[in-house]
C-alpha positions as CSV (number, residue, x, y, z in Angstrom):
1,M,0.0,0.0,0.0
2,G,3.0,2.3,0.4
3,F,3.4,2.6,-3.3
4,Q,-0.2,3.7,-3.6
5,Q,0.1,6.3,-1.0
6,G,3.2,7.7,-2.6
7,L,1.7,7.7,-6.1
8,S,-1.5,9.5,-4.8
9,G,0.7,12.1,-3.2
10,L,2.7,12.5,-6.4
11,S,-0.6,13.0,-8.4
12,A,-2.0,15.5,-5.9
13,S,1.3,17.5,-5.8
14,S,1.5,17.4,-9.6
15,K,-2.1,18.9,-9.9
16,S,-1.2,21.5,-7.3
17,L,1.9,22.5,-9.3
18,D,-0.3,22.7,-12.5
19,A,-2.7,25.1,-10.7
20,I,0.2,27.2,-9.3
21,G,1.9,27.3,-12.8
22,N,-1.3,28.4,-14.4
23,N,-1.7,31.2,-11.9
24,I,1.9,32.4,-12.5
25,A,1.4,32.1,-16.3
26,N,-1.7,34.3,-16.1
27,S,-0.5,36.8,-13.5
28,S,-0.6,39.5,-16.3
29,T,-3.9,38.4,-17.8
30,V,-6.6,41.0,-17.4
31,G,-9.6,39.7,-15.3
32,F,-8.0,36.4,-14.6
33,K,-9.0,34.7,-11.3
34,Q,-6.5,32.4,-9.6
35,S,-7.1,28.7,-9.0
36,R,-6.5,26.7,-5.8
37,S,-6.1,22.9,-5.5
38,E,-8.2,21.3,-2.8
39,F,-7.3,17.8,-1.4
40,A,-8.8,15.1,0.7
41,D,-7.5,12.0,2.2
42,M,-8.4,8.5,0.9
43,Y,-9.3,5.8,3.5
44,A,-10.2,2.1,3.2
45,N,-13.2,1.1,5.2
46,T,-13.3,-2.5,6.5
47,F,-15.2,-4.5,9.2
48,A,-11.8,-4.9,11.0
49,N,-10.6,-2.6,13.7
50,S,-10.1,0.7,11.9
51,S,-7.4,1.8,14.4
52,T,-4.9,-0.6,12.8
53,I,-5.5,0.5,9.2
54,S,-3.5,3.3,7.5
55,G,-5.0,5.7,5.0
56,M,-4.6,5.1,1.3
57,G,-3.2,8.5,0.4
58,A,-4.5,11.8,-0.9
59,R,-6.6,12.9,-3.9
60,T,-7.5,16.1,-5.6
61,V,-11.2,16.8,-4.9
62,A,-11.4,20.2,-6.8
63,V,-9.5,23.0,-8.4
64,T,-11.6,26.0,-7.5
65,Q,-11.2,29.6,-8.8
66,Q,-11.0,32.4,-6.3
67,F,-13.1,35.3,-7.4
68,G,-11.6,38.0,-5.3
69,Q,-11.2,41.6,-6.5
70,G,-8.0,42.3,-8.6
71,N,-6.2,45.7,-8.5
72,L,-7.3,48.3,-11.0
73,T,-4.9,49.8,-13.5
74,S,-5.6,53.0,-15.4
75,T,-5.4,53.1,-19.2
76,N,-5.9,55.7,-22.0
77,N,-8.7,53.8,-23.6
78,P,-12.2,54.8,-22.4
79,L,-13.6,51.4,-23.6
80,D,-11.4,49.6,-21.0
81,I,-13.9,49.1,-18.2
82,A,-13.2,47.6,-14.8
83,I,-15.7,46.2,-12.4
84,T,-15.3,47.3,-8.8
85,G,-17.2,44.8,-6.7
86,N,-19.3,41.9,-7.7
87,G,-20.6,41.0,-11.1
88,Y,-19.7,39.9,-14.6
89,F,-20.1,41.5,-18.0
90,R,-22.7,39.6,-20.0
91,M,-21.4,38.7,-23.5
92,M,-23.2,37.2,-26.5
93,D,-21.9,35.3,-29.5
94,G,-24.9,34.6,-31.6
95,D,-27.3,32.9,-29.2
96,S,-24.6,31.8,-26.9
97,V,-24.2,33.7,-23.6
98,S,-21.1,33.9,-21.5
99,Y,-19.8,36.0,-18.7
100,T,-16.4,37.7,-18.1
101,R,-14.5,40.1,-15.8
102,N,-12.2,41.2,-18.6
103,G,-13.3,44.7,-19.6
104,Q,-10.9,45.2,-22.6
105,F,-13.5,46.3,-25.2
106,Q,-13.5,47.8,-28.6
107,V,-15.8,48.8,-31.4
108,N,-16.1,46.4,-34.4
109,K,-16.8,47.4,-38.0
110,D,-20.6,47.2,-37.3
111,G,-20.5,49.4,-34.3
112,F,-21.0,46.7,-31.7
113,I,-19.0,46.8,-28.4
114,V,-17.0,43.6,-28.4
115,G,-14.4,41.9,-26.2
116,N,-11.0,40.9,-27.4
117,T,-12.4,37.4,-28.6
118,G,-15.3,38.9,-30.5
119,Q,-18.3,38.4,-28.1
120,K,-20.7,41.4,-28.0
121,L,-21.2,43.3,-24.8
122,T,-24.9,43.5,-23.8
123,G,-27.1,46.0,-21.9
124,W,-30.2,48.1,-22.0
125,P,-30.4,50.2,-25.2
126,F,-31.9,53.7,-25.4
127,D,-34.9,54.3,-27.6
128,I,-34.5,55.7,-31.1
129,N,-34.6,59.3,-29.7
130,A,-32.1,58.5,-26.9
131,N,-34.6,59.6,-24.3
132,A,-35.3,56.5,-22.3
133,L,-33.7,53.1,-21.6
134,Q,-35.5,50.1,-23.0
135,K,-35.4,47.8,-20.0
136,G,-37.1,44.5,-19.7
137,G,-36.4,41.0,-21.1
138,N,-32.9,40.0,-21.8
139,P,-30.1,42.6,-22.4
140,A,-29.3,43.2,-26.1
141,P,-25.9,43.8,-27.7
142,L,-24.9,47.4,-27.5
143,Q,-24.2,49.2,-30.8
144,L,-22.7,52.6,-31.7
145,S,-23.4,54.5,-34.8
146,V,-19.9,54.5,-36.4
147,G,-21.0,56.2,-39.6
148,N,-22.4,59.8,-40.0
149,I,-25.2,60.6,-37.6
150,G,-27.9,62.7,-39.1
151,A,-27.8,66.4,-39.0
152,K,-30.5,68.4,-37.1
153,T,-32.0,71.5,-38.6
154,T,-31.9,74.7,-36.8
155,G,-35.6,74.8,-36.1
156,W,-38.5,75.9,-34.0
157,T,-38.5,75.0,-30.4
158,E,-41.3,74.9,-27.9
159,V,-42.4,77.6,-25.4
160,V,-41.2,76.5,-22.0
161,G,-42.3,78.1,-18.7
162,G,-43.7,81.2,-20.2
163,G,-40.5,82.0,-22.2
164,V,-39.3,80.8,-25.6
165,S,-36.2,78.8,-26.2
166,A,-35.1,80.0,-29.7
167,G,-33.7,77.9,-32.5
168,L,-31.0,80.6,-32.7
169,Q,-30.4,82.8,-29.7
170,F,-28.1,85.8,-29.2
171,G,-27.0,87.5,-26.0
172,M,-25.3,90.7,-26.7
173,N,-24.9,94.3,-25.7
174,L,-25.8,97.2,-28.0
175,D,-23.8,100.4,-27.3
176,A,-26.1,103.0,-25.8
177,S,-23.7,105.8,-26.7
178,Q,-24.1,105.2,-30.5
179,L,-25.8,108.1,-32.4
180,P,-29.0,107.2,-34.3
181,K,-28.9,106.9,-38.1
182,D,-31.6,108.3,-40.5
183,R,-32.8,106.4,-43.5
184,T,-35.6,108.6,-44.7
185,N,-34.6,112.3,-44.7
186,P,-31.7,113.1,-47.2
187,L,-31.3,116.5,-45.6
188,A,-30.7,115.1,-42.1
189,A,-27.1,115.3,-40.8
190,N,-27.2,111.6,-39.8
191,Y,-28.8,110.4,-43.1
192,V,-27.2,107.1,-44.2
193,G,-29.7,105.8,-46.8
194,A,-30.6,102.2,-47.3
195,L,-28.6,99.5,-45.5
196,N,-25.7,98.3,-47.6
197,P,-23.7,95.3,-46.2
198,A,-20.6,96.6,-48.0
199,D,-20.8,100.0,-46.3
200,V,-20.4,99.9,-42.5
201,K,-21.6,103.6,-42.4
202,T,-25.1,102.3,-43.2
203,F,-25.5,100.2,-40.0
204,T,-24.3,100.4,-36.4
205,N,-23.3,96.8,-35.7
206,S,-23.5,93.4,-37.2
207,T,-22.9,89.7,-36.1
208,S,-23.1,86.4,-37.8
209,A,-24.0,82.7,-36.9
210,Q,-24.0,79.4,-38.6
211,V,-27.3,77.6,-39.0
212,Y,-27.9,74.2,-40.6
213,D,-30.5,72.7,-42.9
214,S,-31.8,69.2,-42.8
215,Q,-28.9,67.8,-44.7
216,G,-26.4,69.3,-42.4
217,V,-25.2,71.9,-44.8
218,S,-24.0,75.1,-43.0
219,H,-25.4,78.5,-43.9
220,S,-24.4,82.0,-42.7
221,L,-27.1,84.2,-41.1
222,T,-25.9,87.8,-40.5
223,M,-27.8,90.3,-38.4
224,Y,-27.5,94.0,-38.8
225,F,-28.5,96.3,-35.9
226,T,-28.9,100.0,-36.7
227,K,-29.8,102.5,-34.0
228,T,-32.6,104.7,-35.5
229,A,-33.8,106.5,-32.4
230,P,-33.0,106.6,-28.7
231,N,-33.5,103.1,-27.3
232,T,-34.7,101.9,-30.7
233,W,-32.7,99.5,-33.0
234,E,-33.7,98.4,-36.5
235,V,-33.0,94.7,-37.2
236,R,-32.2,93.3,-40.6
237,T,-31.0,89.8,-41.7
238,R,-29.0,88.3,-44.6
239,F,-29.0,84.6,-45.4
240,D,-25.8,83.5,-47.2
241,N,-25.4,86.0,-50.1
242,D,-29.2,86.7,-50.4
243,P,-30.3,90.4,-50.2
244,V,-30.8,92.0,-46.8
245,S,-34.4,91.5,-45.6
246,L,-36.6,92.2,-42.6
247,P,-37.2,89.3,-40.2
248,N,-40.7,87.8,-40.3
249,N,-43.2,88.7,-37.6
250,D,-43.5,86.3,-34.8
251,P,-45.6,83.3,-35.9
252,L,-47.7,83.5,-32.7
253,N,-48.6,87.1,-33.7
254,L,-47.7,88.2,-30.3
255,N,-45.4,91.0,-31.5
256,P,-44.9,92.5,-35.0
257,Y,-41.3,93.2,-33.9
258,P,-40.3,96.0,-36.4
259,D,-37.6,97.2,-34.0
260,V,-35.8,96.1,-30.9
261,T,-36.5,98.6,-28.1
262,F,-35.1,99.1,-24.6
263,D,-36.3,100.9,-21.6
264,S,-34.4,103.7,-19.9
265,N,-32.4,101.3,-17.8
266,G,-31.1,99.5,-21.0
267,K,-33.3,96.4,-20.5
268,L,-34.9,94.8,-23.5
269,I,-38.6,95.8,-23.5
270,N,-40.1,92.9,-25.5
271,P,-37.9,89.8,-25.4
272,L,-40.2,87.7,-27.8
273,P,-38.3,86.3,-30.7
274,L,-38.1,87.3,-34.3
275,S,-38.8,84.6,-36.8
276,F,-36.9,83.8,-39.9
277,S,-37.8,81.8,-43.0
278,T,-36.1,81.2,-46.4
279,T,-36.7,79.0,-49.3
280,L,-33.7,76.6,-50.1
281,A,-32.8,75.7,-53.6
282,S,-31.0,72.5,-52.5
283,G,-32.7,69.2,-51.8
284,A,-32.9,69.9,-48.0
285,T,-36.3,70.5,-46.3
286,S,-37.6,73.9,-47.4
287,P,-38.4,76.4,-46.2
288,L,-35.7,76.6,-43.5
289,A,-37.5,78.4,-40.6
290,F,-36.4,79.1,-37.1
291,R,-36.8,81.6,-34.3
292,I,-34.2,84.1,-33.4
293,G,-34.2,85.0,-29.7
294,L,-32.6,88.0,-28.2
295,E,-33.2,87.1,-24.5
296,G,-30.4,88.6,-22.4
297,T,-29.6,91.4,-24.9
298,T,-28.9,94.8,-23.3
299,Q,-28.2,98.4,-24.2
300,Y,-25.6,99.8,-22.0
301,G,-22.8,102.4,-22.5
302,S,-20.1,99.8,-23.2
303,P,-18.9,98.7,-26.6
304,F,-20.9,96.3,-28.7
305,G,-20.2,92.7,-27.9
306,V,-21.8,89.3,-28.4
307,N,-21.7,87.3,-25.1
308,T,-23.5,84.1,-26.3
309,I,-24.7,82.5,-29.4
310,K,-26.7,79.3,-29.1
311,Q,-28.5,77.3,-31.7
312,D,-30.1,73.8,-31.7
313,G,-29.0,72.8,-35.1
314,Y,-25.8,70.8,-36.0
315,P,-24.2,69.1,-39.0
316,D,-23.7,65.4,-39.5
317,G,-20.8,63.9,-37.6
318,V,-18.8,60.7,-37.2
319,L,-17.8,58.8,-34.1
320,T,-14.7,60.2,-32.3
321,G,-15.0,58.6,-28.9
322,V,-17.0,56.9,-26.2
323,L,-17.9,57.9,-22.6
324,V,-19.0,55.5,-19.8
325,D,-19.9,56.5,-16.3
326,R,-20.0,54.5,-13.1
327,E,-23.6,53.4,-13.6
328,G,-22.7,52.0,-17.0
329,I,-24.4,54.7,-19.1
330,M,-22.6,54.8,-22.4
331,Q,-22.5,57.8,-24.8
332,G,-20.9,58.2,-28.2
333,K,-18.9,61.4,-28.9
334,Y,-19.2,62.8,-32.5
335,S,-17.2,65.2,-34.6
336,N,-20.2,67.7,-34.7
337,G,-19.8,68.2,-30.9
338,Q,-22.9,66.1,-30.1
339,N,-23.1,63.2,-27.5
340,R,-25.6,60.5,-28.3
341,A,-26.7,58.1,-25.6
342,I,-26.3,54.5,-26.6
343,G,-27.4,52.3,-23.7
344,Q,-26.5,51.1,-20.2
345,I,-24.0,48.2,-19.6
346,T,-25.6,45.6,-17.4
347,L,-23.8,43.4,-14.9
348,T,-24.8,39.8,-13.8
349,N,-24.1,37.9,-10.6
350,F,-24.7,34.3,-9.4
351,A,-25.6,32.7,-6.1
352,N,-22.6,30.5,-6.5
353,S,-19.7,31.7,-8.6
354,Q,-17.8,28.6,-7.9
355,G,-20.4,26.7,-9.9
356,L,-19.6,28.5,-13.1
357,Q,-18.2,26.5,-15.9
358,N,-14.8,27.9,-17.0
359,L,-14.7,28.3,-20.9
360,G,-11.3,29.7,-21.2
361,D,-10.5,33.1,-22.6
362,N,-11.5,34.5,-19.2
363,R,-15.1,33.5,-19.8
364,W,-17.5,31.5,-17.8
365,A,-21.0,29.9,-18.5
366,E,-24.0,29.4,-16.3
367,T,-24.5,25.9,-14.9
368,F,-27.0,24.3,-12.6
369,A,-24.5,24.6,-9.7
370,S,-24.1,28.3,-10.2
371,G,-27.8,29.1,-10.0
372,Q,-29.6,31.4,-12.4
373,P,-28.1,34.7,-13.5
374,R,-29.2,37.8,-11.7
375,T,-28.9,40.7,-14.1
376,N,-29.2,44.4,-13.1
377,D,-27.7,47.9,-13.4
378,P,-24.3,48.5,-12.0
379,G,-24.3,49.8,-8.5
380,T,-27.6,48.1,-7.5
381,S,-28.3,45.1,-5.4
382,D,-25.2,43.0,-4.9
383,L,-23.5,44.4,-8.1
384,G,-20.4,46.6,-8.3
385,S,-19.9,49.8,-10.1
386,L,-17.8,50.4,-13.3
387,Q,-14.6,52.5,-13.8
388,S,-13.8,53.6,-17.4
389,A,-10.3,53.8,-18.8
390,S,-9.3,51.1,-16.3
391,V,-8.7,47.4,-16.3
392,E,-8.9,44.8,-13.4
393,D,-5.6,43.0,-13.0
394,A,-5.4,39.2,-12.3
395,N,-5.9,38.6,-8.6
396,V,-2.7,36.6,-8.4
397,D,-0.3,37.4,-5.7
398,L,2.9,36.5,-7.5
399,T,5.0,36.4,-4.3
400,A,2.6,34.0,-2.6
401,E,2.5,31.8,-5.7
402,L,6.3,31.5,-5.8
403,V,6.3,30.4,-2.1
404,N,3.4,27.9,-2.9
405,L,5.5,26.7,-5.8
406,I,8.4,25.9,-3.5
407,T,6.1,24.2,-1.0
408,A,4.4,22.0,-3.7
409,Q,7.8,21.1,-5.0
410,R,9.0,19.9,-1.6
411,T,5.8,18.0,-1.1
412,Y,6.3,16.2,-4.5
413,Q,10.0,15.3,-3.5
414,A,8.8,14.0,-0.1
415,N,6.2,11.8,-1.8
416,A,8.9,10.5,-4.1
417,Q,11.0,9.6,-1.1
418,T,8.2,7.4,0.3
419,I,8.1,5.4,-2.9
420,K,12.0,5.2,-2.8
421,A,11.8,3.9,0.8
422,Q,9.2,1.2,-0.2
423,D,11.5,0.2,-3.0
424,T,14.4,-0.2,-0.7
425,I,12.3,-2.4,1.6
426,L,11.3,-4.6,-1.2
427,Q,14.9,-5.0,-2.3
428,T,15.8,-6.0,1.1
429,I,13.1,-8.7,1.2
430,V,14.0,-10.0,-2.2
431,N,17.7,-10.3,-1.3
432,L,16.9,-12.4,1.9
433,R,18.6,-15.8,1.8
């Protein structure tokens, strides 16, 4: 029986060395979880007095993975995502579902967020208008728009809280010290005649802004402000190279708006917007119509200046980057300066992580022993949070593993010595005369 005991010890020590060697080999593998060999003794049961019977050796009962948290390392890639706490990324390859702690992601040619072995990261997508998450059922693969995202026309916006948020909005100061100009009386000393964009003497100030049609084409809208009387300013517009024109009346008929007027304290008397409309010769939606708001415009004795220009249109754009927050909300950054919500990464946990089936490539699969997956948002229930531009290192303590390697090697040598001792005893018996 001595040989059996020694052989069982060699086998157990060999498997321990395999586990330790695998841990050391994967000490730099992102998201790797170290393994541990677990042993039990073997014992022969008989009807005889058990106190006179030796055990039969040792056996490896399990090689279990230890799912403790690994250290986090910062990277320069926003699609490197680390989990702090419990949970696994849910990945799909066709209809096959697997789970991983390796958060090294990238965007494939179709815009899907994929791991380094091609499986797609899943989560809750936003609706088509990027307003609300579509939760319920099973999480779906998250997909970015890698091509051009559609342009948005500079257009009408709704009345909010009693005020109007304009499609194009200026905040400026018109210089109260400027002298009025006369357009009607040629005999007046301040007569300047009709407005001529090429002659700066025919207007007081001007400013321009870019507006966009439905195809994302940029157009220039120039506004000319001419002081015609105390506290009164004439407003004219010019679209691209079209002739100068008067802005339309407000479509709600709340104000004919022939002029911009201020009170004695330099405050805009009627901040309701002008409206602008023009017919486009291109294939874009025509007419191009939007409001021009002047909320925040003042008339003080300081030089003319434009403080803010805001407008709700933008050209088309291509993907330039991705943002991910701690709750897993993912947004695409585009070259037109817009951010578009894509979806929310989900995490999954199990009642018994030790019961997961190891598939290799840092992936696990659900089994009966693991229990059913519990999928939810990061930071909820027993799930951890996410950290973008970081990866989770292997949870291998290299120093401890090297010590374990020495211990396992000594154990292997000791078991080999028991076999050698048994061999010596047999040799002695065979050589008896």
